[in-house]
N, CA, C and O atoms as a GROMACS GRO file, in nm:
protein
  412
    1MET      N    1   0.128   0.124  -1.961
    1MET     CA    2   0.016   0.091  -1.875
    1MET      C    3   0.021  -0.058  -1.840
    1MET      O    4   0.055  -0.143  -1.922
    2ALA      N    5  -0.014  -0.087  -1.714
    2ALA     CA    6  -0.007  -0.224  -1.665
    2ALA      C    7  -0.119  -0.310  -1.724
    2ALA      O    8  -0.229  -0.260  -1.750
    3THR      N    9  -0.090  -0.436  -1.744
    3THR     CA   10  -0.192  -0.530  -1.790
    3THR      C   11  -0.286  -0.563  -1.674
    3THR      O   12  -0.257  -0.530  -1.559
    4LEU      N   13  -0.397  -0.627  -1.704
    4LEU     CA   14  -0.491  -0.668  -1.600
    4LEU      C   15  -0.422  -0.758  -1.498
    4LEU      O   16  -0.440  -0.741  -1.378
    5ARG      N   17  -0.346  -0.853  -1.545
    5ARG     CA   18  -0.274  -0.945  -1.456
    5ARG      C   19  -0.179  -0.868  -1.364
    5ARG      O   20  -0.172  -0.896  -1.244
    6GLU      N   21  -0.106  -0.772  -1.420
    6GLU     CA   22  -0.014  -0.691  -1.339
    6GLU      C   23  -0.090  -0.609  -1.236
    6GLU      O   24  -0.047  -0.600  -1.121
    7ARG      N   25  -0.202  -0.549  -1.275
    7ARG     CA   26  -0.281  -0.469  -1.181
    7ARG      C   27  -0.331  -0.554  -1.064
    7ARG      O   28  -0.326  -0.510  -0.949
    8LYS      N   29  -0.379  -0.674  -1.094
    8LYS     CA   30  -0.425  -0.764  -0.988
    8LYS      C   31  -0.309  -0.803  -0.897
    8LYS      O   32  -0.324  -0.811  -0.775
    9THR      N   33  -0.193  -0.828  -0.956
    9THR     CA   34  -0.074  -0.863  -0.879
    9THR      C   35  -0.034  -0.748  -0.788
    9THR      O   36  -0.002  -0.770  -0.671
   10TYR      N   37  -0.034  -0.625  -0.840
   10TYR     CA   38   0.001  -0.508  -0.759
   10TYR      C   39  -0.094  -0.494  -0.640
   10TYR      O   40  -0.051  -0.467  -0.528
   11ARG      N   41  -0.223  -0.513  -0.664
   11ARG     CA   42  -0.322  -0.502  -0.555
   11ARG      C   43  -0.294  -0.606  -0.448
   11ARG      O   44  -0.294  -0.574  -0.328
   12ASP      N   45  -0.270  -0.728  -0.490
   12ASP     CA   46  -0.242  -0.836  -0.396
   12ASP      C   47  -0.115  -0.806  -0.317
   12ASP      O   48  -0.110  -0.828  -0.196
   13GLN      N   49  -0.012  -0.757  -0.384
   13GLN     CA   50   0.114  -0.727  -0.318
   13GLN      C   51   0.098  -0.614  -0.217
   13GLN      O   52   0.156  -0.620  -0.108
   14VAL      N   53   0.022  -0.512  -0.251
   14VAL     CA   54  -0.001  -0.401  -0.158
   14VAL      C   55  -0.066  -0.453  -0.031
   14VAL      O   56  -0.022  -0.420   0.079
   15LEU      N   57  -0.170  -0.534  -0.046
   15LEU     CA   58  -0.237  -0.589   0.072
   15LEU      C   59  -0.143  -0.675   0.156
   15LEU      O   60  -0.141  -0.663   0.278
   16ARG      N   61  -0.067  -0.760   0.091
   16ARG     CA   62   0.022  -0.851   0.165
   16ARG      C   63   0.131  -0.775   0.240
   16ARG      O   64   0.155  -0.801   0.358
   17VAL      N   65   0.197  -0.681   0.173
   17VAL     CA   66   0.304  -0.605   0.237
   17VAL      C   67   0.248  -0.522   0.352
   17VAL      O   68   0.308  -0.514   0.459
   18LEU      N   69   0.133  -0.461   0.330
   18LEU     CA   70   0.071  -0.380   0.434
   18LEU      C   71   0.032  -0.467   0.554
   18LEU      O   72   0.060  -0.431   0.668
   19TYR      N   73  -0.031  -0.579   0.528
   19TYR     CA   74  -0.074  -0.670   0.636
   19TYR      C   75   0.046  -0.719   0.716
   19TYR      O   76   0.042  -0.722   0.839
   20GLU      N   77   0.152  -0.758   0.649
   20GLU     CA   78   0.271  -0.806   0.718
   20GLU      C   79   0.339  -0.694   0.796
   20GLU      O   80   0.388  -0.717   0.906
   21ALA      N   81   0.342  -0.574   0.740
   21ALA     CA   82   0.409  -0.462   0.806
   21ALA      C   83   0.337  -0.418   0.933
   21ALA      O   84   0.402  -0.383   1.032
   22VAL      N   85   0.206  -0.419   0.931
   22VAL     CA   86   0.131  -0.370   1.047
   22VAL      C   87   0.085  -0.483   1.138
   22VAL      O   88   0.024  -0.457   1.242
   23GLU      N   89   0.113  -0.606   1.100
   23GLU     CA   90   0.078  -0.724   1.179
   23GLU      C   91  -0.069  -0.724   1.220
   23GLU      O   92  -0.103  -0.757   1.333
   24GLY      N   93  -0.156  -0.687   1.125
   24GLY     CA   94  -0.299  -0.692   1.149
   24GLY      C   95  -0.352  -0.583   1.238
   24GLY      O   96  -0.467  -0.593   1.283
   25ASN      N   97  -0.276  -0.480   1.267
   25ASN     CA   98  -0.320  -0.370   1.353
   25ASN      C   99  -0.366  -0.254   1.267
   25ASN      O  100  -0.285  -0.191   1.200
   26ARG      N  101  -0.496  -0.224   1.269
   26ARG     CA  102  -0.548  -0.119   1.183
   26ARG      C  103  -0.511   0.021   1.230
   26ARG      O  104  -0.539   0.118   1.160
   27LEU      N  105  -0.448   0.034   1.346
   27LEU     CA  106  -0.403   0.164   1.392
   27LEU      C  107  -0.267   0.201   1.334
   27LEU      O  108  -0.223   0.316   1.344
   28LEU      N  109  -0.201   0.104   1.274
   28LEU     CA  110  -0.071   0.128   1.213
   28LEU      C  111  -0.085   0.138   1.062
   28LEU      O  112  -0.183   0.090   1.005
   29GLY      N  113   0.011   0.201   1.000
   29GLY     CA  114   0.011   0.213   0.854
   29GLY      C  115   0.152   0.206   0.801
   29GLY      O  116   0.248   0.182   0.874
   30ILE      N  117   0.162   0.226   0.672
   30ILE     CA  118   0.291   0.226   0.605
   30ILE      C  119   0.290   0.341   0.504
   30ILE      O  120   0.186   0.370   0.444
   31THR      N  121   0.403   0.404   0.486
   31THR     CA  122   0.408   0.516   0.392
   31THR      C  123   0.407   0.466   0.249
   31THR      O  124   0.448   0.354   0.220
   32GLY      N  125   0.360   0.551   0.161
   32GLY     CA  126   0.361   0.518   0.019
   32GLY      C  127   0.502   0.497  -0.033
   32GLY      O  128   0.525   0.410  -0.117
   33SER      N  129   0.596   0.575   0.017
   33SER     CA  130   0.735   0.558  -0.028
   33SER      C  131   0.790   0.424   0.016
   33SER      O  132   0.869   0.362  -0.056
   34GLN      N  133   0.752   0.376   0.135
   34GLN     CA  134   0.795   0.244   0.180
   34GLN      C  135   0.734   0.135   0.093
   34GLN      O  136   0.802   0.039   0.057
   35LEU      N  137   0.606   0.150   0.058
   35LEU     CA  138   0.542   0.053  -0.032
   35LEU      C  139   0.615   0.047  -0.166
   35LEU      O  140   0.642  -0.061  -0.218
   36ARG      N  141   0.647   0.164  -0.221
   36ARG     CA  142   0.718   0.169  -0.350
   36ARG      C  143   0.853   0.098  -0.339
   36ARG      O  144   0.891   0.022  -0.428
   37ARG      N  145   0.925   0.123  -0.229
   37ARG     CA  146   1.056   0.058  -0.211
   37ARG      C  147   1.041  -0.093  -0.197
   37ARG      O  148   1.117  -0.169  -0.256
   38ASP      N  149   0.942  -0.136  -0.119
   38ASP     CA  150   0.925  -0.280  -0.095
   38ASP      C  151   0.876  -0.355  -0.219
   38ASP      O  152   0.917  -0.468  -0.243
   39LEU      N  153   0.790  -0.291  -0.297
   39LEU     CA  154   0.726  -0.358  -0.409
   39LEU      C  155   0.792  -0.333  -0.544
   39LEU      O  156   0.772  -0.411  -0.637
   40HIS      N  157   0.870  -0.227  -0.556
   40HIS     CA  158   0.929  -0.190  -0.684
   40HIS      C  159   0.821  -0.173  -0.791
   40HIS      O  160   0.835  -0.221  -0.904
   41VAL      N  161   0.713  -0.104  -0.753
   41VAL     CA  162   0.600  -0.080  -0.842
   41VAL      C  163   0.608   0.063  -0.893
   41VAL      O  164   0.635   0.154  -0.814
   42PRO      N  165   0.583   0.085  -1.022
   42PRO     CA  166   0.581   0.223  -1.072
   42PRO      C  167   0.480   0.307  -0.994
   42PRO      O  168   0.375   0.257  -0.953
   43GLU      N  169   0.512   0.433  -0.974
   43GLU     CA  170   0.430   0.522  -0.891
   43GLU      C  171   0.284   0.526  -0.936
   43GLU      O  172   0.195   0.521  -0.852
   44GLN      N  173   0.259   0.537  -1.066
   44GLN     CA  174   0.120   0.546  -1.111
   44GLN      C  175   0.046   0.413  -1.090
   44GLN      O  176  -0.075   0.414  -1.066
   45ASP      N  177   0.116   0.302  -1.100
   45ASP     CA  178   0.052   0.172  -1.076
   45ASP      C  179   0.022   0.152  -0.927
   45ASP      O  180  -0.079   0.092  -0.891
   46LEU      N  181   0.110   0.202  -0.840
   46LEU     CA  182   0.085   0.196  -0.697
   46LEU      C  183  -0.036   0.282  -0.662
   46LEU      O  184  -0.121   0.239  -0.583
   47ALA      N  185  -0.045   0.401  -0.719
   47ALA     CA  186  -0.160   0.488  -0.695
   47ALA      C  187  -0.289   0.421  -0.742
   47ALA      O  188  -0.391   0.429  -0.674
   48ALA      N  189  -0.285   0.357  -0.858
   48ALA     CA  190  -0.404   0.289  -0.910
   48ALA      C  191  -0.444   0.173  -0.820
   48ALA      O  192  -0.562   0.154  -0.793
   49ALA      N  193  -0.347   0.096  -0.773
   49ALA     CA  194  -0.377  -0.017  -0.684
   49ALA      C  195  -0.437   0.033  -0.553
   49ALA      O  196  -0.534  -0.025  -0.504
   50CYS      N  197  -0.381   0.139  -0.497
   50CYS     CA  198  -0.434   0.194  -0.373
   50CYS      C  199  -0.574   0.251  -0.392
   50CYS      O  200  -0.659   0.235  -0.304
   51THR      N  201  -0.598   0.316  -0.503
   51THR     CA  202  -0.731   0.370  -0.532
   51THR      C  203  -0.833   0.257  -0.541
   51THR      O  204  -0.943   0.268  -0.486
   52TYR      N  205  -0.798   0.151  -0.608
   52TYR     CA  206  -0.887   0.036  -0.623
   52TYR      C  207  -0.918  -0.026  -0.487
   52TYR      O  208  -1.034  -0.049  -0.453
   53LEU      N  209  -0.813  -0.054  -0.409
   53LEU     CA  210  -0.831  -0.119  -0.280
   53LEU      C  211  -0.909  -0.031  -0.183
   53LEU      O  212  -0.987  -0.081  -0.102
   54ALA      N  213  -0.888   0.099  -0.190
   54ALA     CA  214  -0.967   0.192  -0.107
   54ALA      C  215  -1.113   0.188  -0.149
   54ALA      O  216  -1.202   0.193  -0.064
   55GLY      N  217  -1.138   0.180  -0.278
   55GLY     CA  218  -1.275   0.170  -0.328
   55GLY      C  219  -1.344   0.043  -0.284
   55GLY      O  220  -1.466   0.041  -0.268
   56GLU      N  221  -1.268  -0.064  -0.263
   56GLU     CA  222  -1.321  -0.190  -0.215
   56GLU      C  223  -1.340  -0.190  -0.063
   56GLU      O  224  -1.396  -0.283  -0.006
   57GLY      N  225  -1.292  -0.083   0.002
   57GLY     CA  226  -1.305  -0.074   0.147
   57GLY      C  227  -1.201  -0.154   0.224
   57GLY      O  228  -1.219  -0.180   0.343
   58LEU      N  229  -1.093  -0.194   0.158
   58LEU     CA  230  -0.991  -0.276   0.221
   58LEU      C  231  -0.878  -0.194   0.284
   58LEU      O  232  -0.813  -0.239   0.378
   59ILE      N  233  -0.855  -0.073   0.232
   59ILE     CA  234  -0.752   0.014   0.286
   59ILE      C  235  -0.804   0.157   0.290
   59ILE      O  236  -0.904   0.190   0.225
   60THR      N  237  -0.735   0.241   0.366
   60THR     CA  238  -0.757   0.386   0.359
   60THR      C  239  -0.624   0.447   0.316
   60THR      O  240  -0.517   0.394   0.347
   61VAL      N  241  -0.633   0.558   0.244
   61VAL     CA  242  -0.513   0.622   0.191
   61VAL      C  243  -0.519   0.771   0.219
   61VAL      O  244  -0.619   0.836   0.190
   62ASP      N  245  -0.412   0.824   0.276
   62ASP     CA  246  -0.392   0.969   0.284
   62ASP      C  247  -0.305   1.004   0.165
   62ASP      O  248  -0.197   0.948   0.147
   63TRP      N  249  -0.353   1.098   0.084
   63TRP     CA  250  -0.285   1.130  -0.041
   63TRP      C  251  -0.199   1.254  -0.030
   63TRP      O  252  -0.236   1.350   0.038
   64GLU      N  253  -0.085   1.252  -0.097
   64GLU     CA  254   0.000   1.369  -0.116
   64GLU      C  255  -0.041   1.435  -0.248
   64GLU      O  256  -0.108   1.371  -0.329
   65PRO      N  257  -0.002   1.560  -0.270
   65PRO     CA  258  -0.028   1.620  -0.401
   65PRO      C  259   0.035   1.535  -0.512
   65PRO      O  260   0.143   1.478  -0.494
   66GLY      N  261  -0.032   1.528  -0.624
   66GLY     CA  262   0.019   1.451  -0.737
   66GLY      C  263  -0.028   1.306  -0.735
   66GLY      O  264   0.030   1.221  -0.802
   67ASN      N  265  -0.135   1.278  -0.658
   67ASN     CA  266  -0.193   1.144  -0.653
   67ASN      C  267  -0.093   1.039  -0.605
   67ASN      O  268  -0.086   0.929  -0.658
   68THR      N  269  -0.016   1.076  -0.502
   68THR     CA  270   0.083   0.987  -0.443
   68THR      C  271   0.038   0.946  -0.304
   68THR      O  272   0.007   1.033  -0.222
   69PRO      N  273   0.034   0.816  -0.275
   69PRO     CA  274  -0.005   0.774  -0.140
   69PRO      C  275   0.098   0.822  -0.037
   69PRO      O  276   0.217   0.795  -0.050
   70ALA      N  277   0.051   0.893   0.066
   70ALA     CA  278   0.140   0.936   0.173
   70ALA      C  279   0.143   0.831   0.283
   70ALA      O  280   0.250   0.790   0.329
   71MET      N  281   0.024   0.786   0.326
   71MET     CA  282   0.011   0.685   0.430
   71MET      C  283  -0.102   0.591   0.392
   71MET      O  284  -0.208   0.635   0.350
   72VAL      N  285  -0.078   0.461   0.408
   72VAL     CA  286  -0.177   0.359   0.373
   72VAL      C  287  -0.200   0.273   0.497
   72VAL      O  288  -0.106   0.228   0.562
   73THR      N  289  -0.328   0.249   0.529
   73THR     CA  290  -0.364   0.165   0.643
   73THR      C  291  -0.471   0.065   0.601
   73THR      O  292  -0.549   0.091   0.510
   74LEU      N  293  -0.472  -0.048   0.668
   74LEU     CA  294  -0.577  -0.148   0.646
   74LEU      C  295  -0.703  -0.107   0.720
   74LEU      O  296  -0.695  -0.053   0.830
   75THR      N  297  -0.818  -0.132   0.662
   75THR     CA  298  -0.945  -0.114   0.731
   75THR      C  299  -0.977  -0.244   0.805
   75THR      O  300  -0.906  -0.343   0.792
   76HIS      N  301  -1.083  -0.240   0.882
   76HIS     CA  302  -1.129  -0.361   0.950
   76HIS      C  303  -1.159  -0.470   0.847
   76HIS      O  304  -1.123  -0.586   0.866
   77GLU      N  305  -1.226  -0.432   0.738
   77GLU     CA  306  -1.256  -0.529   0.631
   77GLU      C  307  -1.129  -0.581   0.566
   77GLU      O  308  -1.122  -0.698   0.529
   78GLY      N  309  -1.029  -0.494   0.551
   78GLY     CA  310  -0.902  -0.538   0.494
   78GLY      C  311  -0.833  -0.642   0.581
   78GLY      O  312  -0.777  -0.739   0.530
   79ILE      N  313  -0.838  -0.620   0.711
   79ILE     CA  314  -0.779  -0.717   0.804
   79ILE      C  315  -0.855  -0.849   0.796
   79ILE      O  316  -0.795  -0.956   0.790
   80ARG      N  317  -0.989  -0.841   0.798
   80ARG     CA  318  -1.070  -0.963   0.788
   80ARG      C  319  -1.040  -1.038   0.659
   80ARG      O  320  -1.029  -1.161   0.659
   81HIS      N  321  -1.026  -0.964   0.549
   81HIS     CA  322  -0.996  -1.027   0.420
   81HIS      C  323  -0.862  -1.100   0.425
   81HIS      O  324  -0.851  -1.214   0.380
   82MET      N  325  -0.761  -1.034   0.480
   82MET     CA  326  -0.628  -1.095   0.485
   82MET      C  327  -0.625  -1.214   0.581
   82MET      O  328  -0.557  -1.313   0.555
   83GLU      N  329  -0.696  -1.204   0.692
   83GLU     CA  330  -0.703  -1.317   0.785
   83GLU      C  331  -0.774  -1.435   0.720
   83GLU      O  332  -0.732  -1.550   0.736
   84ALA      N  333  -0.881  -1.408   0.647
   84ALA     CA  334  -0.953  -1.515   0.578
   84ALA      C  335  -0.864  -1.578   0.471
   84ALA      O  336  -0.864  -1.700   0.452
   85GLU      N  337  -0.789  -1.495   0.401
   85GLU     CA  338  -0.697  -1.548   0.299
   85GLU      C  339  -0.589  -1.634   0.364
   85GLU      O  340  -0.553  -1.739   0.312
   86GLU      N  341  -0.540  -1.589   0.477
   86GLU     CA  342  -0.438  -1.665   0.550
   86GLU      C  343  -0.494  -1.801   0.593
   86GLU      O  344  -0.421  -1.900   0.597
   87GLU      N  345  -0.622  -1.803   0.625
   87GLU     CA  346  -0.687  -1.929   0.662
   87GLU      C  347  -0.730  -2.009   0.540
   87GLU      O  348  -0.775  -2.123   0.554
   88GLY      N  349  -0.717  -1.951   0.420
   88GLY     CA  350  -0.749  -2.022   0.298
   88GLY      C  351  -0.894  -2.014   0.255
   88GLY      O  352  -0.939  -2.097   0.176
   89THR      N  353  -0.969  -1.914   0.305
   89THR     CA  354  -1.110  -1.904   0.271
   89THR      C  355  -1.147  -1.781   0.189
   89THR      O  356  -1.264  -1.763   0.156
   90ALA      N  357  -1.051  -1.696   0.157
   90ALA     CA  358  -1.081  -1.572   0.084
   90ALA      C  359  -1.066  -1.591  -0.065
   90ALA      O  360  -1.012  -1.692  -0.111
   91GLN      N  361  -1.114  -1.494  -0.140
   91GLN     CA  362  -1.095  -1.492  -0.284
   91GLN      C  363  -0.946  -1.476  -0.310
   91GLN      O  364  -0.874  -1.419  -0.228
   92ALA      N  365  -0.900  -1.527  -0.422
   92ALA     CA  366  -0.757  -1.521  -0.454
   92ALA      C  367  -0.709  -1.377  -0.466
   92ALA      O  368  -0.602  -1.344  -0.415
   93VAL      N  369  -0.785  -1.292  -0.532
   93VAL     CA  370  -0.750  -1.152  -0.552
   93VAL      C  371  -0.874  -1.070  -0.524
   93VAL      O  372  -0.982  -1.108  -0.568
   94PRO      N  373  -0.862  -0.957  -0.451
   94PRO     CA  374  -0.980  -0.876  -0.428
   94PRO      C  375  -1.042  -0.835  -0.561
   94PRO      O  376  -0.972  -0.791  -0.652
   95GLY      N  377  -1.171  -0.850  -0.572
   95GLY     CA  378  -1.238  -0.817  -0.698
   95GLY      C  379  -1.365  -0.741  -0.673
   95GLY      O  380  -1.387  -0.687  -0.565
   96ALA      N  381  -1.447  -0.737  -0.772
   96ALA     CA  382  -1.570  -0.660  -0.766
   96ALA      C  383  -1.667  -0.713  -0.663
   96ALA      O  384  -1.754  -0.639  -0.617
   97ASP      N  385  -1.655  -0.840  -0.624
   97ASP     CA  386  -1.746  -0.898  -0.526
   97ASP      C  387  -1.712  -0.861  -0.384
   97ASP      O  388  -1.789  -0.891  -0.293
   98GLY      N  389  -1.598  -0.797  -0.362
   98GLY     CA  390  -1.561  -0.754  -0.228
   98GLY      C  391  -1.493  -0.865  -0.150
   98GLY      O  392  -1.472  -0.975  -0.202
   99PRO      N  393  -1.459  -0.836  -0.025
   99PRO     CA  394  -1.390  -0.935   0.057
   99PRO      C  395  -1.482  -1.049   0.096
   99PRO      O  396  -1.604  -1.034   0.105
  100ALA      N  397  -1.420  -1.163   0.119
  100ALA     CA  398  -1.497  -1.280   0.163
  100ALA      C  399  -1.547  -1.258   0.304
  100ALA      O  400  -1.479  -1.194   0.385
  101ARG      N  401  -1.663  -1.308   0.335
  101ARG     CA  402  -1.720  -1.293   0.470
  101ARG      C  403  -1.743  -1.431   0.527
  101ARG      O  404  -1.784  -1.524   0.457
  102SER      N  405  -1.717  -1.443   0.655
  102SER     CA  406  -1.743  -1.571   0.721
  102SER      C  407  -1.884  -1.570   0.778
  102SER      O  408  -1.941  -1.464   0.803
  103ALA      N  409  -1.940  -1.690   0.800
  103ALA     CA  410  -2.079  -1.700   0.848
  103ALA      C  411  -2.093  -1.666   0.992
  103ALA      O  412  -2.203  -1.670   1.046
   0.00000   0.00000   0.00000
């Protein structure tokens, strides 16, 4: 089982790879198998990271049988979070407080 630090790292990596792959377009997504290849994350840890991020409203996930992400897309909030992080105003890692909001 992954440590807390590893889980936070996996979440951050999922968001970054997804944001870079879709170039901020919420109509595009990336497959779970592509995420696994890009991140080299164990399947159960990838599923846990995607479940967490979906719960935070940052991504949406279409699931395959066996709790495997089939397709992952950024939500509007996920894009805003990543743009704010890129500008240096977001939280370091998505947490219980949710994405940063601008005034």
